[in-house]
N, C-alpha and C positions, 0 to 999 in steps of 0.2 A: 742507210744504217746497215752495217754489216755485223751480224751477231752469229756466233757459232755456238751450237748446242752439242754437247757430247753426252752419250749415255755411259753410265757407270754400272758395273756389276756390284750389287750390294747384297749383303746378307744380314744386315741389322739396321735398325732405325730408318726404315722405308715403308711405304704403303703400297699394297697391291689392291687395285680397284678396277672395276669394269669401266670400259670406255663409254658405256651406254649414255650416261648423263652428259659426258663431254661432247658427244655428237648430236645431242638433242637440240634442234633449232628453236624449240619453244622456250628454252631457258636462256636468260641473259648470261653474259660472261661472269657477272658478279655472283649469280646464283650457282653457276658451275663451280666457281672458285670456293664459295662457302661450303657447298656440298662436299667438295673434295677435301677441304680442311676438316669438316666434321667426320668424314670417313677415315681420316688419318689418326683420330684419337682412339684410345682403347675403349672397348665396349662398356667398361665401368666408369667412364668419364662422365661427370655431371654437367649437362649443358645449361649455361646461363647466358643471358644477353651481356651482362657485365663481364663475364669471363671471356666471351668472344671479343668484346671491346678491348680487353686487356692484351689480347694476343694479335690485335690488328690496329689499323689506324682508323677504322670505321666508327661512326657514332651509333648510339643505340637505335635511333630512328632508321638509319640505313640498314642495319642488321635485321631489325624487326620487319621492314618492308621486304627484304630479300627472303627471310624465312616465310613470309606470307606468300611470296611468289612460288617458293618450293612447295609449300603446302597445297596451293591451288593446282600445281602441276601434278603432284603426287595423287591428289584426289582424282584428277582426270585419268591418270594411268590406271589406278585401281578400279575405277568405274568401267573402264574399257575391258578389263580382264575378266 
């Protein structure tokens, strides 16, 4: 499989985020993707499971389980701090 990725210089409609969660080996790829998606929304966006289902192909159970994974990992990080 030959896939080429190119970087673009953008100044609107993009997200700047830390790579920290992307390099965390304790998070599944699904959790990394969901967290990245959540970080892409504006701070005043209201999080709902149904809203996340509407912008993805995931079912409620899958999103709920992934949020639980993120919550467990965040608790581990906060308790270490």
